[in-house]
N, C-alpha and C positions, 0 to 999 in steps of 0.2 A: 411242661405244657406249652404248646405253640401259641402265638399271639392270636386272640379271639378274632374271628371274622364274622360277617353278617350271618353266614350260614350257621356257625357254631352258636351264636347268640339265639337264633331261631330254634335250634335243637334244644338248647337248655331251657328255653321258655316253654317248650312243649313237654319235656320229660322230667324236669325238676319240680315236682309238685311241692307249704310253710305252715307251721303249726300256729295255734292261737297265741303261743308265746315264742315269737322270733324277734328279729331286730336285735336290740341290745340283749346280751353282750356280743352278739354275732355281727360281723360285717354284712353277712347275708341278710337281706330284709324280707318282709312278707307282705301279703296283700290285706292283712287284718287291720282295719283302722281302729283307732281309739273309740270306745263306745260313745254314742251320741250324748253330748253335754257332760262328758266326763274328761278328766285330766290324767295324764301320765307324765311324771317328772323323773328325770334321772340325773343325779349328782354324780358325775363321772370323773375318772382319771385314766388316761391312756398314754402309751408311749411305745417307742420302738428303738432298739439299739442299731446304729448304722455307722460304719466307718469310724469306730472309736468314740462316737458321740451318742448321747441318748436324747432323742427328740420326743416331746410329748405335749399333752394338753390336759387341762382340767376345766370343768365348766358345768353347764346346765343344759340338758336336752328337754325341751318342753313340747308336749303333744296334747292337742285338744280335739275332741270329736265335735266339729262345728255343725255337721249334718250327718244324717245316716249315710254310711258308706264314704264319708269324707273326713279326713283328718288334716289339721294344720300343724306344722312342725317348725320349731325354731331351735337352733343349736348355737349356744353362746359360749365360746371357748376362750381360755387364757393359755397361750402357747409358751413353751420354754425349751431351751436347749442346754444340755449339760455335757461338757467335753472340753476340748481346747477353747476356753472362753465360755462364758455363760450368759444367756440372754433370756429375757422374759418380756412378753408383750401380748396385746390383744390379738386373738386369732381371727380368721375370716368367719363372719357370721353366715350360717346356712338357714335359708327359709325354704320350706317345702310344702307341697300339697299332695296327700295320698288319696287317690280316688279308686275305690273298688268297683269296677264296672261290670264284673261278673262274679256270681257266687251261687253255688248249688248246695243247699243245706243237706240234701239227701246223700250226696256223694262226698261232701266236705271239700269240694274243689273251688278255688277262687283265683281271680286274676286282678291285679291292680297296677295302675301307673303311679309313679312317685317322683315327679320332676322336682329338682331342687336348684335354687339359685345360691351361688357361693359369692357373697359380697366381699369386696377387697378392703375390709375394715382394718386389716393388719398392715396395709401398705405392702412393700416389697420384701420386708424382712422375713415374713412367714408365708408369702404367696407371690403371685405374679403382679399384683397391683391392678388386676383386671377382673371383671365379673365373669365367672364361669357358670356353666349350667350342666347338671347331670340329668340324663333322660333315660331312666330304666323302666323295665316291667318286671313284676314279681308274681310268682305262682305259688299255689299252696295245695297240699293234699295230705290229710291225716289218715293213718291206718292203725286203728286201735291206739295203743300207747305210743306208737311211733309216728313221726312226722317227717316228711321230705319236703324241702322247699328250696327255691332258688330262682335265678333269672339273671338279668344283666342289662347293660345299656351302654350308651355312648356319652362321653363327656366333652363338651365344647370348652376348650381350655386356652383362651387367647393370651397373648403376651409375648414379649421378645424371648426367644429360646424355648417357648412352651409348645406342646403338641396336643392335639385332640387325641383321645384314646378310647378303646373299648375296654369294658370290664365284665366279668362273669363270675358267678358264685353259686355254690350249692352246699346244702347242709342237711344233716339228719339229727333229730333229737328223740329222746325217749323219756317219758314221765315215769320215774322210778317210784314215786309216791305222790300223794296229794300236795306235798311241799317241794319236792326236789325233781328237777329236770336236768338232764345232761345231754350233751351233743358234741358233734364235730363238724367242721366245715373245711372247704377248700375254696380259695378265691384266686382270681388271676386278673391282672391289670396290665395293659400295654404301657409302653414308655410315655411319660407325661412331659418330657422335655427332650431337646436335642441331645443326643449322646447317652441318654438314660437307657436302661434295659427293662424288659418286661419283668414283673414281679409276681411270684406265686407264693401264697401264704396258706399255711395249715394252722388250724386252731381247735382247741378243746375248750368247751364252755360249760357253765352250770348256772342255774337259777334256783335260789333257795328262798322260799316264801317265809318271811318272818311273821310275827304276830300282827294282826290287823292288816293295813294296806301296804306294808313295807316288804320289799324283796331285796336280796343281795345277789348281784350278778357279777360274774367274772369269766374271763377267757384269756388264753395265752397260747403261744405256739411259735414255730420257726417261720422265717420268711427266706425266700431264695431269689436273688437278683444279681447273680454273678459274684465275683470275689469281693467286691466292695459294697454289696447290697446289705439289706437288713438281715440281722441274725435272729432276732426274736421280737415279739410284740406282746403287750399285756394290756388288759382292760379290766377295770373294777368300777362298779357303780352301786349306788343305793337308790332303789326305785320306790316311788310313791304313786299309787293309783287310787283315785277317788272320784 
């Protein structure tokens, strides 16, 4: 896939309609905010193999429905590297606000903005040491048991050797039962640093509702970024909604 442009992002926002259950375990997000005065918590582990090393993170993703159509989000990660040498440390904290500014209950269509601040709490070991900002839009459309969703946006990524970049994503899911949902997605991100290559990622995911407010979420798939790019990625989480 070619590097996303403004025109491509606009097309995706218009034609990639997100189900009520998107976001984790998918990189593709959705415009559905957490219900008013409710919480969604995800205890997660994620990683990707790249160039003979395995880089990953584990932590907590917290979402709260602060107002109708408005969700507050915080992601608190612990990053690690396993390969030639091993390192562990605090990752960059993400703070976000999801605002669903359009939704039509009769058609099941919705649009939301979900800007995020990426704070340099990890220093330069796991980031640029600078505050970054992700500025995306996400759309949603449900069709029976099927859901199409996607969108994209632009990331302001300051720092020596870093580059701003576009990213875009689209996914489809199907509710196989009242407990099990499966899906697939494709994402694309431009190079985030000087000398880096664009990355295209494929993924298959599943959400299984356990008893009560708990859910098990997982996704995995290959990534393509040239000869030395990521080979695969994996995500696993235990979700709690109340």
